[in-house]
N, CA, C and O atoms as CSV, one atom per row, in Angstrom:
chain,resi,resn,atom,element,x,y,z
A,1,MET,N,N,12.371,-14.808,9.405
A,1,MET,CA,C,12.562,-13.772,10.411
A,1,MET,C,C,11.192,-13.250,10.821
A,1,MET,O,O,10.357,-12.983,9.957
A,2,SER,N,N,10.945,-13.101,12.096
A,2,SER,CA,C,9.641,-12.630,12.557
A,2,SER,C,C,9.606,-11.111,12.574
A,2,SER,O,O,10.634,-10.437,12.506
A,3,LEU,N,N,8.381,-10.595,12.668
A,3,LEU,CA,C,8.206,-9.147,12.686
A,3,LEU,C,C,8.927,-8.526,13.878
A,3,LEU,O,O,9.445,-7.415,13.768
A,4,ALA,N,N,8.972,-9.219,15.012
A,4,ALA,CA,C,9.623,-8.679,16.204
A,4,ALA,C,C,11.103,-8.404,15.962
A,4,ALA,O,O,11.646,-7.442,16.506
A,5,THR,N,N,11.760,-9.225,15.161
A,5,THR,CA,C,13.173,-8.997,14.889
A,5,THR,C,C,13.364,-7.902,13.844
A,5,THR,O,O,14.492,-7.499,13.561
A,6,GLN,N,N,12.266,-7.426,13.274
A,6,GLN,CA,C,12.353,-6.363,12.282
A,6,GLN,C,C,12.054,-4.997,12.890
A,6,GLN,O,O,11.687,-4.068,12.170
A,7,ILE,N,N,12.202,-4.867,14.174
A,7,ILE,CA,C,12.068,-3.578,14.861
A,7,ILE,C,C,13.460,-3.182,15.317
A,7,ILE,O,O,14.091,-3.872,16.118
A,8,LYS,N,N,13.926,-2.064,14.795
A,8,LYS,CA,C,15.305,-1.640,15.073
A,8,LYS,C,C,15.328,-0.154,15.437
A,8,LYS,O,O,14.466,0.609,15.002
A,9,PRO,N,N,16.322,0.255,16.240
A,9,PRO,CA,C,16.465,1.672,16.565
A,9,PRO,C,C,17.017,2.453,15.371
A,9,PRO,O,O,17.598,1.881,14.448
A,10,ILE,N,N,16.827,3.734,15.409
A,10,ILE,CA,C,17.277,4.583,14.304
A,10,ILE,C,C,18.792,4.500,14.117
A,10,ILE,O,O,19.284,4.675,13.002
A,11,SER,N,N,19.525,4.240,15.177
A,11,SER,CA,C,20.982,4.101,15.059
A,11,SER,C,C,21.343,2.912,14.160
A,11,SER,O,O,22.341,2.954,13.441
A,12,TYR,N,N,20.525,1.853,14.204
A,12,TYR,CA,C,20.746,0.698,13.329
A,12,TYR,C,C,20.570,1.101,11.876
A,12,TYR,O,O,21.362,0.709,11.018
A,13,LEU,N,N,19.532,1.884,11.597
A,13,LEU,CA,C,19.297,2.363,10.232
A,13,LEU,C,C,20.474,3.205,9.750
A,13,LEU,O,O,20.940,3.047,8.622
A,14,LYS,N,N,20.943,4.082,10.597
A,14,LYS,CA,C,22.057,4.963,10.225
A,14,LYS,C,C,23.322,4.185,9.891
A,14,LYS,O,O,24.017,4.511,8.929
A,15,SER,N,N,23.621,3.170,10.670
A,15,SER,CA,C,24.883,2.465,10.478
A,15,SER,C,C,24.793,1.252,9.546
A,15,SER,O,O,25.824,0.696,9.169
A,16,ASN,N,N,23.589,0.834,9.170
A,16,ASN,CA,C,23.433,-0.376,8.359
A,16,ASN,C,C,22.561,-0.183,7.125
A,16,ASN,O,O,21.994,-1.147,6.611
A,17,ALA,N,N,22.450,1.034,6.653
A,17,ALA,CA,C,21.534,1.318,5.538
A,17,ALA,C,C,21.817,0.435,4.319
A,17,ALA,O,O,20.885,-0.130,3.746
A,18,ALA,N,N,23.057,0.307,3.921
A,18,ALA,CA,C,23.389,-0.498,2.736
A,18,ALA,C,C,23.023,-1.959,2.948
A,18,ALA,O,O,22.499,-2.601,2.038
A,19,ASP,N,N,23.290,-2.490,4.127
A,19,ASP,CA,C,22.940,-3.882,4.424
A,19,ASP,C,C,21.427,-4.087,4.450
A,19,ASP,O,O,20.932,-5.123,4.006
A,20,ILE,N,N,20.706,-3.118,4.961
A,20,ILE,CA,C,19.248,-3.208,4.993
A,20,ILE,C,C,18.706,-3.334,3.577
A,20,ILE,O,O,17.858,-4.184,3.305
A,21,VAL,N,N,19.190,-2.495,2.683
A,21,VAL,CA,C,18.748,-2.533,1.285
A,21,VAL,C,C,19.077,-3.892,0.674
A,21,VAL,O,O,18.241,-4.491,-0.003
A,22,LYS,N,N,20.284,-4.373,0.911
A,22,LYS,CA,C,20.708,-5.663,0.364
A,22,LYS,C,C,19.861,-6.809,0.920
A,22,LYS,O,O,19.531,-7.743,0.190
A,23,ASN,N,N,19.514,-6.746,2.180
A,23,ASN,CA,C,18.756,-7.820,2.823
A,23,ASN,C,C,17.293,-7.879,2.390
A,23,ASN,O,O,16.639,-8.902,2.593
A,24,PHE,N,N,16.768,-6.814,1.803
A,24,PHE,CA,C,15.374,-6.842,1.357
A,24,PHE,C,C,15.132,-7.907,0.297
A,24,PHE,O,O,14.007,-8.388,0.162
A,25,THR,N,N,16.152,-8.287,-0.455
A,25,THR,CA,C,15.953,-9.339,-1.455
A,25,THR,C,C,15.679,-10.683,-0.788
A,25,THR,O,O,14.882,-11.471,-1.298
A,26,ALA,N,N,16.317,-10.953,0.330
A,26,ALA,CA,C,16.106,-12.209,1.052
A,26,ALA,C,C,14.918,-12.133,2.008
A,26,ALA,O,O,14.216,-13.124,2.207
A,27,ASN,N,N,14.694,-10.973,2.593
A,27,ASN,CA,C,13.615,-10.796,3.563
A,27,ASN,C,C,12.913,-9.461,3.302
A,27,ASN,O,O,13.350,-8.420,3.793
A,28,PRO,N,N,11.828,-9.494,2.529
A,28,PRO,CA,C,11.154,-8.242,2.163
A,28,PRO,C,C,10.241,-7.676,3.244
A,28,PRO,O,O,9.513,-6.718,2.983
A,29,GLU,N,N,10.258,-8.244,4.457
A,29,GLU,CA,C,9.421,-7.724,5.540
A,29,GLU,C,C,9.791,-6.270,5.840
A,29,GLU,O,O,10.970,-5.919,5.834
A,30,PRO,N,N,8.797,-5.429,6.100
A,30,PRO,CA,C,9.095,-4.033,6.466
A,30,PRO,C,C,9.922,-3.967,7.745
A,30,PRO,O,O,9.832,-4.841,8.608
A,31,LEU,N,N,10.710,-2.940,7.847
A,31,LEU,CA,C,11.561,-2.702,9.004
A,31,LEU,C,C,10.992,-1.503,9.760
A,31,LEU,O,O,10.910,-0.405,9.210
A,32,ILE,N,N,10.607,-1.707,10.997
A,32,ILE,CA,C,10.070,-0.628,11.824
A,32,ILE,C,C,11.240,0.023,12.552
A,32,ILE,O,O,12.024,-0.650,13.221
A,33,ILE,N,N,11.343,1.334,12.411
A,33,ILE,CA,C,12.432,2.088,13.027
A,33,ILE,C,C,11.886,2.837,14.241
A,33,ILE,O,O,10.863,3.517,14.171
A,34,THR,N,N,12.599,2.690,15.351
A,34,THR,CA,C,12.181,3.369,16.573
A,34,THR,C,C,13.134,4.506,16.909
A,34,THR,O,O,14.302,4.508,16.520
A,35,GLN,N,N,12.601,5.463,17.637
A,35,GLN,CA,C,13.411,6.559,18.161
A,35,GLN,C,C,12.950,6.783,19.594
A,35,GLN,O,O,11.763,6.998,19.838
A,36,ASN,N,N,13.864,6.736,20.524
A,36,ASN,CA,C,13.541,6.843,21.944
A,36,ASN,C,C,12.488,5.812,22.353
A,36,ASN,O,O,11.612,6.099,23.170
A,37,GLY,N,N,12.582,4.616,21.781
A,37,GLY,CA,C,11.686,3.535,22.149
A,37,GLY,C,C,10.315,3.561,21.495
A,37,GLY,O,O,9.503,2.673,21.755
A,38,GLU,N,N,10.029,4.547,20.657
A,38,GLU,CA,C,8.737,4.658,19.983
A,38,GLU,C,C,8.898,4.411,18.496
A,38,GLU,O,O,9.863,4.869,17.882
A,39,ALA,N,N,7.944,3.681,17.914
A,39,ALA,CA,C,7.960,3.470,16.464
A,39,ALA,C,C,7.753,4.813,15.776
A,39,ALA,O,O,6.817,5.546,16.095
A,40,LYS,N,N,8.635,5.132,14.828
A,40,LYS,CA,C,8.584,6.429,14.150
A,40,LYS,C,C,8.437,6.317,12.639
A,40,LYS,O,O,7.886,7.215,12.002
A,41,MET,N,N,8.928,5.217,12.057
A,41,MET,CA,C,8.859,5.094,10.610
A,41,MET,C,C,8.957,3.632,10.201
A,41,MET,O,O,9.338,2.767,10.990
A,42,VAL,N,N,8.602,3.383,8.950
A,42,VAL,CA,C,8.702,2.043,8.380
A,42,VAL,C,C,9.550,2.135,7.126
A,42,VAL,O,O,9.348,3.019,6.294
A,43,VAL,N,N,10.494,1.225,6.993
A,43,VAL,CA,C,11.310,1.116,5.789
A,43,VAL,C,C,10.860,-0.163,5.097
A,43,VAL,O,O,10.839,-1.238,5.696
A,44,MET,N,N,10.498,-0.025,3.818
A,44,MET,CA,C,10.035,-1.209,3.104
A,44,MET,C,C,10.575,-1.242,1.686
A,44,MET,O,O,10.951,-0.216,1.120
A,45,GLU,N,N,10.604,-2.434,1.130
A,45,GLU,CA,C,11.070,-2.663,-0.234
A,45,GLU,C,C,10.109,-1.968,-1.203
A,45,GLU,O,O,8.898,-1.979,-0.982
A,46,ILE,N,N,10.627,-1.373,-2.257
A,46,ILE,CA,C,9.827,-0.543,-3.162
A,46,ILE,C,C,8.705,-1.340,-3.825
A,46,ILE,O,O,7.608,-0.813,-4.011
A,47,GLY,N,N,8.954,-2.583,-4.180
A,47,GLY,CA,C,7.902,-3.392,-4.789
A,47,GLY,C,C,6.729,-3.589,-3.841
A,47,GLY,O,O,5.573,-3.515,-4.256
A,48,ALA,N,N,7.024,-3.839,-2.574
A,48,ALA,CA,C,5.977,-4.001,-1.562
A,48,ALA,C,C,5.210,-2.692,-1.384
A,48,ALA,O,O,3.988,-2.700,-1.239
A,49,TYR,N,N,5.925,-1.577,-1.396
A,49,TYR,CA,C,5.282,-0.263,-1.278
A,49,TYR,C,C,4.347,-0.013,-2.456
A,49,TYR,O,O,3.214,0.430,-2.269
A,50,GLU,N,N,4.815,-0.295,-3.659
A,50,GLU,CA,C,3.985,-0.077,-4.853
A,50,GLU,C,C,2.741,-0.960,-4.827
A,50,GLU,O,O,1.654,-0.501,-5.177
A,51,ARG,N,N,2.887,-2.222,-4.416
A,51,ARG,CA,C,1.719,-3.119,-4.305
A,51,ARG,C,C,0.738,-2.587,-3.264
A,51,ARG,O,O,-0.477,-2.638,-3.459
A,52,GLN,N,N,1.269,-2.083,-2.169
A,52,GLN,CA,C,0.416,-1.525,-1.126
A,52,GLN,C,C,-0.354,-0.308,-1.651
A,52,GLN,O,O,-1.542,-0.155,-1.369
A,53,GLN,N,N,0.316,0.544,-2.404
A,53,GLN,CA,C,-0.339,1.727,-2.958
A,53,GLN,C,C,-1.421,1.342,-3.966
A,53,GLN,O,O,-2.485,1.960,-3.997
A,54,GLU,N,N,-1.154,0.323,-4.791
A,54,GLU,CA,C,-2.161,-0.153,-5.743
A,54,GLU,C,C,-3.376,-0.707,-5.007
A,54,GLU,O,O,-4.514,-0.458,-5.404
A,55,THR,N,N,-3.135,-1.449,-3.949
A,55,THR,CA,C,-4.225,-1.999,-3.152
A,55,THR,C,C,-5.061,-0.885,-2.539
A,55,THR,O,O,-6.291,-0.948,-2.560
A,56,LEU,N,N,-4.408,0.129,-1.997
A,56,LEU,CA,C,-5.128,1.257,-1.420
A,56,LEU,C,C,-5.951,1.997,-2.468
A,56,LEU,O,O,-7.069,2.429,-2.190
A,57,ALA,N,N,-5.403,2.143,-3.669
A,57,ALA,CA,C,-6.136,2.812,-4.746
A,57,ALA,C,C,-7.384,2.017,-5.124
A,57,ALA,O,O,-8.449,2.596,-5.337
A,58,LEU,N,N,-7.256,0.700,-5.206
A,58,LEU,CA,C,-8.416,-0.139,-5.519
A,58,LEU,C,C,-9.461,-0.060,-4.416
A,58,LEU,O,O,-10.656,0.009,-4.703
A,59,LEU,N,N,-9.033,-0.070,-3.170
A,59,LEU,CA,C,-9.970,0.042,-2.062
A,59,LEU,C,C,-10.695,1.386,-2.079
A,59,LEU,O,O,-11.880,1.463,-1.754
A,60,LYS,N,N,-9.984,2.435,-2.456
A,60,LYS,CA,C,-10.611,3.748,-2.548
A,60,LYS,C,C,-11.664,3.764,-3.660
A,60,LYS,O,O,-12.749,4.318,-3.484
A,61,LEU,N,N,-11.340,3.153,-4.807
A,61,LEU,CA,C,-12.324,3.065,-5.892
A,61,LEU,C,C,-13.557,2.281,-5.461
A,61,LEU,O,O,-14.683,2.657,-5.785
A,62,LEU,N,N,-13.341,1.198,-4.733
A,62,LEU,CA,C,-14.474,0.416,-4.238
A,62,LEU,C,C,-15.339,1.233,-3.281
A,62,LEU,O,O,-16.567,1.179,-3.353
A,63,ALA,N,N,-14.712,1.977,-2.400
A,63,ALA,CA,C,-15.456,2.805,-1.455
A,63,ALA,C,C,-16.243,3.887,-2.185
A,63,ALA,O,O,-17.400,4.143,-1.853
A,64,LEU,N,N,-15.623,4.522,-3.177
A,64,LEU,CA,C,-16.328,5.545,-3.952
A,64,LEU,C,C,-17.510,4.940,-4.704
A,64,LEU,O,O,-18.584,5.538,-4.770
A,65,SER,N,N,-17.307,3.758,-5.267
A,65,SER,CA,C,-18.376,3.076,-5.993
A,65,SER,C,C,-19.516,2.702,-5.057
A,65,SER,O,O,-20.689,2.844,-5.401
A,66,ARG,N,N,-19.166,2.235,-3.897
A,66,ARG,CA,C,-20.194,1.877,-2.916
A,66,ARG,C,C,-21.003,3.105,-2.510
A,66,ARG,O,O,-22.225,3.028,-2.375
A,67,ASN,N,N,-20.328,4.233,-2.314
A,67,ASN,CA,C,-21.028,5.475,-1.983
A,67,ASN,C,C,-21.961,5.895,-3.112
A,67,ASN,O,O,-23.100,6.287,-2.859
A,68,ASP,N,N,-21.492,5.817,-4.355
A,68,ASP,CA,C,-22.343,6.141,-5.501
A,68,ASP,C,C,-23.569,5.241,-5.537
A,68,ASP,O,O,-24.687,5.710,-5.748
A,69,PHE,N,N,-23.357,3.957,-5.334
A,69,PHE,CA,C,-24.463,3.004,-5.368
A,69,PHE,C,C,-25.482,3.308,-4.275
A,69,PHE,O,O,-26.687,3.258,-4.524
A,70,SER,N,N,-25.017,3.623,-3.072
A,70,SER,CA,C,-25.938,3.896,-1.960
A,70,SER,C,C,-26.722,5.184,-2.183
A,70,SER,O,O,-27.812,5.344,-1.635
A,71,ARG,N,N,-26.176,6.111,-2.988
A,71,ARG,CA,C,-26.899,7.353,-3.324
A,71,ARG,C,C,-27.788,7.174,-4.551
A,71,ARG,O,O,-28.469,8.110,-4.970
A,72,GLY,N,N,-27.780,5.982,-5.121
A,72,GLY,CA,C,-28.601,5.733,-6.307
A,72,GLY,C,C,-27.969,6.231,-7.595
A,72,GLY,O,O,-28.653,6.349,-8.612
A,73,ASN,N,N,-26.696,6.520,-7.571
A,73,ASN,CA,C,-25.993,7.043,-8.734
A,73,ASN,C,C,-25.398,5.876,-9.532
A,73,ASN,O,O,-24.191,5.634,-9.489
A,74,PHE,N,N,-26.259,5.161,-10.257
A,74,PHE,CA,C,-25.823,4.038,-11.070
A,74,PHE,C,C,-26.851,3.802,-12.169
A,74,PHE,O,O,-27.943,4.369,-12.143
A,75,GLN,N,N,-26.494,2.966,-13.126
A,75,GLN,CA,C,-27.415,2.579,-14.183
A,75,GLN,C,C,-27.185,1.113,-14.510
A,75,GLN,O,O,-26.115,0.570,-14.234
A,76,ASP,N,N,-28.179,0.479,-15.093
A,76,ASP,CA,C,-28.013,-0.941,-15.396
A,76,ASP,C,C,-27.081,-1.103,-16.600
A,76,ASP,O,O,-26.798,-0.144,-17.319
A,77,ALA,N,N,-26.619,-2.313,-16.798
A,77,ALA,CA,C,-25.617,-2.595,-17.828
A,77,ALA,C,C,-26.128,-2.275,-19.222
A,77,ALA,O,O,-25.382,-1.717,-20.027
A,78,ASP,N,N,-27.387,-2.610,-19.539
A,78,ASP,CA,C,-27.931,-2.326,-20.870
A,78,ASP,C,C,-27.906,-0.830,-21.170
A,78,ASP,O,O,-27.528,-0.425,-22.269
A,79,ALA,N,N,-28.305,-0.015,-20.206
A,79,ALA,CA,C,-28.297,1.439,-20.401
A,79,ALA,C,C,-26.865,1.947,-20.575
A,79,ALA,O,O,-26.608,2.823,-21.401
A,80,PHE,N,N,-25.945,1.399,-19.802
A,80,PHE,CA,C,-24.551,1.812,-19.901
A,80,PHE,C,C,-23.992,1.520,-21.293
A,80,PHE,O,O,-23.392,2.390,-21.924
A,81,PHE,N,N,-24.196,0.279,-21.770
A,81,PHE,CA,C,-23.649,-0.077,-23.078
A,81,PHE,C,C,-24.345,0.672,-24.208
A,81,PHE,O,O,-23.709,0.992,-25.212
A,82,ALA,N,N,-25.621,0.954,-24.067
A,82,ALA,CA,C,-26.328,1.753,-25.070
A,82,ALA,C,C,-25.738,3.159,-25.130
A,82,ALA,O,O,-25.551,3.717,-26.211
A,83,GLU,N,N,-25.451,3.719,-23.973
A,83,GLU,CA,C,-24.841,5.054,-23.921
A,83,GLU,C,C,-23.439,5.030,-24.527
A,83,GLU,O,O,-23.064,5.960,-25.240
A,84,MET,N,N,-22.675,4.002,-24.259
A,84,MET,CA,C,-21.321,3.894,-24.814
A,84,MET,C,C,-21.368,3.755,-26.332
A,84,MET,O,O,-20.522,4.316,-27.029
A,85,THR,N,N,-22.334,3.023,-26.844
A,85,THR,CA,C,-22.467,2.833,-28.284
A,85,THR,C,C,-22.824,4.152,-28.971
A,85,THR,O,O,-22.312,4.452,-30.049
A,86,ARG,N,N,-23.687,4.925,-28.355
A,86,ARG,CA,C,-24.092,6.225,-28.929
A,86,ARG,C,C,-22.923,7.194,-29.009
A,86,ARG,O,O,-22.885,8.022,-29.919
A,87,GLU,N,N,-21.987,7.119,-28.103
A,87,GLU,CA,C,-20.883,8.069,-28.078
A,87,GLU,C,C,-19.801,7.770,-29.081
A,87,GLU,O,O,-18.950,8.625,-29.324
A,88,GLU,N,N,-19.794,6.597,-29.672
A,88,GLU,CA,C,-18.722,6.248,-30.622
A,88,GLU,C,C,-18.925,6.871,-31.960
A,88,GLU,O,O,-18.111,6.673,-32.863
């Protein structure tokens, strides 16, 4: 099923909610819900949502790390492991 067929009006969501949930096992593509012809929300399978959230969290950590590195807020591996050993 293509993404274009996964765009439905809100009336479809209201009348087919149980079928939508059941169909996610066969087709986990997100369902875009429109209202008055405009996209208003996305319905997606919980596993896909959780994977998306994990990906976003990792990207945020990478961005924070990159910012730290560009500000010079880092240390080499030997210094890091020496500090970790001292704290034990």
